[in-house]
DRENDODO-804670 format. One record per residue (C-alpha): y negated, z, x; residue number from 1; residue in one letter. Coordinates in Angstrom, 3 decimals. Last residue first. Example, Ala and Ser with C-alpha at 12.3 -4.5 7.8 and 13.67 -1.06 7.14 Angstrom:
<nodes>
+----------+----------+----------+-------+------+
:       yy :       zz :       xx : torba : bado :
+----------+----------+----------+-------+------+
:    1.060 :    7.140 :   13.670 :     2 :    S :
:    4.500 :    7.800 :   12.300 :     1 :    A :
+----------+----------+----------+-------+------+
</nodes>
This chain:
<nodes>
+----------+----------+----------+-------+------+
:       yy :       zz :       xx : torba : bado :
+----------+----------+----------+-------+------+
:  -26.349 :   13.252 :   -3.088 :   212 :    P :
:  -23.657 :   15.741 :   -2.469 :   211 :    S :
:  -20.398 :   14.339 :   -0.918 :   210 :    E :
:  -16.750 :   14.333 :   -2.007 :   209 :    D :
:  -17.397 :   11.392 :   -4.102 :   208 :    L :
:  -18.430 :    8.953 :   -1.175 :   207 :    P :
:  -22.014 :    7.609 :   -1.124 :   206 :    Y :
:  -22.647 :    4.915 :    1.661 :   205 :    T :
:  -18.669 :    3.972 :    1.703 :   204 :    D :
:  -18.673 :    3.611 :   -2.247 :   203 :    D :
:  -21.984 :    1.787 :   -2.435 :   202 :    Y :
:  -20.445 :   -0.894 :   -0.210 :   201 :    I :
:  -17.503 :   -1.250 :   -2.005 :   200 :    E :
:  -19.458 :   -1.356 :   -5.471 :   199 :    K :
:  -21.771 :   -4.035 :   -3.766 :   198 :    L :
:  -18.718 :   -6.254 :   -3.321 :   197 :    R :
:  -18.080 :   -7.721 :   -0.064 :   196 :    R :
:  -18.193 :  -11.196 :    1.450 :   195 :    G :
:  -21.706 :  -11.017 :    3.351 :   194 :    N :
:  -23.017 :   -9.155 :    0.288 :   193 :    Y :
:  -21.689 :   -9.095 :   -3.340 :   192 :    S :
:  -22.457 :   -8.884 :   -6.544 :   191 :    W :
:  -20.240 :   -7.496 :   -9.818 :   190 :    Y :
:  -19.000 :   -4.710 :   -9.126 :   189 :    P :
:  -22.664 :   -3.500 :   -8.367 :   188 :    A :
:  -24.093 :   -4.648 :  -11.707 :   187 :    P :
:  -23.709 :   -2.060 :  -13.791 :   186 :    Q :
:  -24.706 :   -3.910 :  -17.146 :   185 :    V :
:  -27.464 :   -3.381 :  -19.062 :   184 :    N :
:  -27.686 :   -4.718 :  -22.872 :   183 :    Y :
:  -29.195 :   -7.692 :  -24.529 :   182 :    D :
:  -27.509 :   -9.939 :  -21.956 :   181 :    L :
:  -28.421 :  -13.557 :  -21.086 :   180 :    G :
:  -26.793 :  -13.625 :  -18.142 :   179 :    F :
:  -29.529 :  -14.236 :  -15.426 :   178 :    I :
:  -31.644 :  -11.893 :  -17.521 :   177 :    E :
:  -29.193 :   -9.073 :  -17.531 :   176 :    R :
:  -28.158 :   -9.589 :  -13.852 :   175 :    H :
:  -31.849 :   -9.288 :  -13.022 :   174 :    A :
:  -32.586 :   -6.831 :  -14.990 :   173 :    R :
:  -29.372 :   -4.606 :  -13.351 :   172 :    T :
:  -30.304 :   -5.889 :   -9.594 :   171 :    L :
:  -33.904 :   -4.644 :  -10.292 :   170 :    S :
:  -36.943 :   -6.696 :  -10.319 :   169 :    C :
:  -39.417 :   -8.505 :   -8.120 :   168 :    P :
:  -40.007 :  -11.883 :  -10.052 :   167 :    V :
:  -40.008 :  -15.379 :   -8.287 :   166 :    G :
:  -37.408 :  -16.357 :  -10.695 :   165 :    D :
:  -35.412 :  -13.329 :   -9.413 :   164 :    H :
:  -35.953 :  -11.354 :   -6.580 :   163 :    E :
:  -34.511 :   -7.874 :   -5.819 :   162 :    V :
:  -35.454 :   -4.508 :   -5.689 :   161 :    H :
:  -34.395 :   -1.271 :   -4.742 :   160 :    R :
:  -35.164 :   -0.822 :   -1.116 :   159 :    D :
:  -37.142 :   -3.885 :   -0.953 :   158 :    D :
:  -36.937 :   -7.565 :   -1.532 :   157 :    V :
:  -33.520 :   -8.561 :   -1.241 :   156 :    V :
:  -32.847 :  -12.163 :   -2.477 :   155 :    K :
:  -30.652 :  -13.336 :   -5.648 :   154 :    V :
:  -27.719 :  -15.406 :   -5.747 :   153 :    Q :
:  -25.818 :  -17.896 :   -8.194 :   152 :    I :
:  -24.673 :  -20.513 :   -6.660 :   151 :    Q :
:  -21.084 :  -18.577 :   -5.554 :   150 :    G :
:  -20.111 :  -18.113 :   -8.841 :   149 :    D :
:  -17.588 :  -15.234 :   -9.736 :   148 :    D :
:  -18.875 :  -12.849 :   -7.364 :   147 :    V :
:  -22.530 :  -13.150 :   -7.907 :   146 :    Y :
:  -24.330 :  -13.537 :   -4.459 :   145 :    T :
:  -26.607 :  -11.003 :   -2.591 :   144 :    L :
:  -28.603 :  -12.727 :   -0.185 :   143 :    V :
:  -30.497 :  -10.450 :    2.435 :   142 :    A :
:  -34.101 :  -10.795 :    2.931 :   141 :    G :
:  -34.967 :   -7.291 :    3.198 :   140 :    V :
:  -31.893 :   -5.861 :    4.896 :   139 :    P :
:  -28.223 :   -4.470 :    3.371 :   138 :    I :
:  -27.389 :   -1.342 :    5.457 :   137 :    N :
:  -26.395 :    0.920 :    1.995 :   136 :    M :
:  -29.480 :    2.948 :    2.703 :   135 :    E :
:  -31.463 :    0.154 :    3.013 :   134 :    K :
:  -30.268 :   -1.262 :   -0.016 :   133 :    F :
:  -30.633 :    1.941 :   -2.180 :   132 :    N :
:  -28.531 :    2.353 :   -5.310 :   131 :    M :
:  -28.711 :    4.819 :   -7.271 :   130 :    K :
:  -28.026 :    8.103 :   -6.380 :   129 :    P :
:  -24.538 :   10.017 :   -6.622 :   128 :    R :
:  -24.239 :   12.308 :   -9.957 :   127 :    R :
:  -25.702 :   15.773 :   -9.651 :   126 :    S :
:  -28.650 :   14.997 :  -12.047 :   125 :    K :
:  -26.157 :   13.961 :  -14.467 :   124 :    K :
:  -24.121 :   17.312 :  -14.229 :   123 :    L :
:  -27.434 :   19.483 :  -14.719 :   122 :    D :
:  -28.507 :   17.174 :  -17.546 :   121 :    A :
:  -25.059 :   17.651 :  -19.303 :   120 :    L :
:  -24.595 :   21.375 :  -18.821 :   119 :    S :
:  -28.500 :   22.007 :  -20.121 :   118 :    E :
:  -27.142 :   19.904 :  -23.171 :   117 :    K :
:  -24.326 :   22.039 :  -23.685 :   116 :    D :
:  -26.429 :   25.466 :  -23.029 :   115 :    S :
:  -28.888 :   24.274 :  -25.822 :   114 :    D :
:  -26.193 :   23.606 :  -28.097 :   113 :    D :
:  -24.317 :   20.171 :  -29.075 :   112 :    L :
:  -23.239 :   18.999 :  -32.582 :   111 :    S :
:  -26.610 :   17.309 :  -33.208 :   110 :    G :
:  -26.726 :   15.346 :  -29.887 :   109 :    S :
:  -22.923 :   14.109 :  -30.698 :   108 :    I :
:  -23.993 :   12.935 :  -34.067 :   107 :    E :
:  -27.261 :   11.304 :  -32.967 :   106 :    K :
:  -25.480 :    9.180 :  -30.679 :   105 :    E :
:  -23.230 :    8.335 :  -33.159 :   104 :    V :
:  -26.108 :    7.610 :  -35.250 :   103 :    S :
:  -27.982 :    5.324 :  -32.867 :   102 :    P :
:  -24.788 :    3.619 :  -31.869 :   101 :    T :
:  -24.317 :    1.999 :  -35.140 :   100 :    V :
:  -24.294 :   -1.573 :  -34.486 :    99 :    D :
:  -23.271 :   -3.316 :  -37.575 :    98 :    E :
:  -20.526 :   -5.864 :  -38.072 :    97 :    V :
:  -19.211 :   -5.966 :  -34.636 :    96 :    A :
:  -16.149 :   -8.460 :  -33.802 :    95 :    L :
:  -18.045 :  -10.499 :  -30.912 :    94 :    L :
:  -20.145 :   -7.357 :  -30.001 :    93 :    K :
:  -16.720 :   -5.211 :  -29.270 :    92 :    L :
:  -15.643 :   -7.719 :  -26.420 :    91 :    V :
:  -18.831 :   -7.783 :  -24.525 :    90 :    A :
:  -19.096 :   -3.589 :  -25.057 :    89 :    I :
:  -15.081 :   -3.390 :  -23.255 :    88 :    V :
:  -16.431 :   -5.233 :  -20.514 :    87 :    R :
:  -19.992 :   -3.212 :  -20.519 :    86 :    E :
:  -17.558 :   -0.001 :  -20.579 :    85 :    P :
:  -16.624 :   -0.634 :  -17.011 :    84 :    E :
:  -12.931 :    0.261 :  -16.489 :    83 :    I :
:  -10.596 :    2.641 :  -15.788 :    82 :    K :
:   -9.132 :    3.275 :  -18.971 :    81 :    F :
:   -9.073 :    6.391 :  -21.030 :    80 :    F :
:   -7.826 :    6.778 :  -24.548 :    79 :    E :
:   -5.000 :    9.023 :  -23.669 :    78 :    R :
:   -1.202 :    8.760 :  -24.159 :    77 :    K :
:   -0.322 :    5.576 :  -22.011 :    76 :    P :
:   -2.340 :    7.508 :  -19.222 :    75 :    N :
:   -4.760 :    5.937 :  -16.949 :    74 :    V :
:   -5.375 :    2.397 :  -18.696 :    73 :    R :
:   -6.658 :   -0.411 :  -16.706 :    72 :    S :
:   -3.620 :   -2.588 :  -17.058 :    71 :    N :
:   -3.706 :   -2.096 :  -20.870 :    70 :    G :
:   -7.319 :   -3.451 :  -21.205 :    69 :    F :
:   -6.352 :   -6.001 :  -23.853 :    68 :    A :
:   -3.593 :   -3.881 :  -25.403 :    67 :    M :
:   -5.708 :   -0.934 :  -25.549 :    66 :    H :
:   -8.894 :   -3.252 :  -27.065 :    65 :    L :
:   -6.132 :   -4.855 :  -29.426 :    64 :    A :
:   -5.241 :   -1.180 :  -30.633 :    63 :    S :
:   -8.934 :   -0.146 :  -31.317 :    62 :    E :
:   -9.662 :   -3.456 :  -33.097 :    61 :    V :
:   -6.542 :   -3.391 :  -35.680 :    60 :    A :
:   -7.516 :    0.560 :  -36.217 :    59 :    G :
:  -11.064 :   -0.568 :  -36.724 :    58 :    S :
:  -10.559 :   -3.008 :  -39.259 :    57 :    D :
:  -13.933 :   -4.452 :  -40.629 :    56 :    N :
:  -16.027 :   -3.524 :  -37.872 :    55 :    V :
:  -18.563 :   -0.618 :  -37.480 :    54 :    R :
:  -20.047 :   -0.506 :  -34.005 :    53 :    C :
:  -20.577 :    2.339 :  -31.454 :    52 :    A :
:  -22.390 :    1.549 :  -27.837 :    51 :    Y :
:  -22.542 :    3.873 :  -24.583 :    50 :    I :
:  -22.080 :    7.080 :  -26.588 :    49 :    C :
:  -22.260 :   10.241 :  -24.355 :    48 :    E :
:  -19.523 :   12.611 :  -23.940 :    47 :    F :
:  -20.093 :   16.447 :  -23.660 :    46 :    P :
:  -19.289 :   18.245 :  -20.489 :    45 :    V :
:  -16.034 :   19.806 :  -19.607 :    44 :    P :
:  -14.043 :   17.661 :  -21.149 :    43 :    G :
:  -11.856 :   16.138 :  -24.427 :    42 :    G :
:  -10.710 :   19.237 :  -26.274 :    41 :    T :
:  -14.105 :   20.691 :  -27.763 :    40 :    S :
:  -15.969 :   17.673 :  -26.558 :    39 :    Y :
:  -13.780 :   15.218 :  -28.347 :    38 :    L :
:  -13.481 :   17.599 :  -31.733 :    37 :    Q :
:  -17.435 :   17.421 :  -31.919 :    36 :    S :
:  -17.272 :   13.924 :  -32.016 :    35 :    M :
:  -14.493 :   13.372 :  -34.316 :    34 :    R :
:  -15.674 :   16.198 :  -36.828 :    33 :    F :
:  -19.024 :   14.395 :  -37.238 :    32 :    T :
:  -17.567 :   10.897 :  -37.416 :    31 :    I :
:  -14.888 :   11.748 :  -39.814 :    30 :    D :
:  -16.455 :   10.364 :  -43.148 :    29 :    E :
:  -17.748 :    7.285 :  -41.079 :    28 :    Q :
:  -14.115 :    6.709 :  -40.079 :    27 :    T :
:  -12.627 :    6.925 :  -36.489 :    26 :    T :
:  -12.210 :    4.930 :  -33.234 :    25 :    Q :
:  -11.369 :    4.871 :  -29.836 :    24 :    G :
:  -12.034 :    3.573 :  -26.356 :    23 :    I :
:  -12.898 :    6.000 :  -23.573 :    22 :    K :
:  -14.545 :    4.475 :  -20.261 :    21 :    T :
:  -13.794 :    5.919 :  -16.882 :    20 :    L :
:  -15.599 :    5.201 :  -13.552 :    19 :    D :
:  -16.850 :    8.925 :  -13.109 :    18 :    P :
:  -15.419 :   11.630 :  -15.361 :    17 :    M :
:  -17.773 :   14.904 :  -15.322 :    16 :    A :
:  -20.387 :   11.850 :  -16.139 :    15 :    P :
:  -18.548 :   11.508 :  -19.640 :    14 :    N :
:  -18.415 :    7.862 :  -20.951 :    13 :    T :
:  -18.104 :    6.909 :  -24.624 :    12 :    L :
:  -17.288 :    3.444 :  -25.993 :    11 :    V :
:  -16.852 :    3.710 :  -30.173 :    10 :    Y :
:  -14.895 :    1.736 :  -32.750 :     9 :    V :
:  -16.194 :    2.637 :  -36.437 :     8 :    I :
:  -14.453 :    2.090 :  -39.764 :     7 :    G :
:  -13.284 :   -0.768 :  -41.908 :     6 :    G :
:   -9.501 :   -0.352 :  -42.965 :     5 :    I :
:   -8.071 :    2.410 :  -40.622 :     4 :    T :
:   -4.671 :    1.911 :  -38.812 :     3 :    E :
:   -3.250 :    5.300 :  -37.464 :     2 :    A :
:   -4.553 :    6.257 :  -34.162 :     1 :    M :
+----------+----------+----------+-------+------+
</nodes>
């Protein structure tokens, strides 16, 4: 895209494109058209806005993000990256002038008819299930370790919860509290059990070609 002074940079995902994140930019004046255009040309179901913010120079920020995550880009002609959206959001929050996620979500929702919304809901329901430690052969009492720092650990207390600071909670919540985040992060890529990342164990337990 051409460089635009001001403007909005957005991070989108689509349940029809698992593991892919779209990074793009638009102007406030063009936002309605851009969001509807993405759906009509970009996928079988609508995109979902994970984060969007106003920045001082959306063209420059978009280009910098594309360069920073270039090794994860699926196609040099497209804005899709095989990367967790949280990694992009963490960078964008440092550059944001204003969080406009709610308004972008509203624009996307407003452009959808009932069949669009129903298709999106049906596809989301059909996605692979949430992590279940028992199904993943991770027993109660098992220690999960943060990949980048072996001193950071939590203990599994049941099928879906770990213990953090003596309180049972989801691993997502524990990750958020441990690192002082104000948004959720998919924790599976960042935690391990017996030397294997939880994402690897999850993928083995719930293969993409099998129904949940």
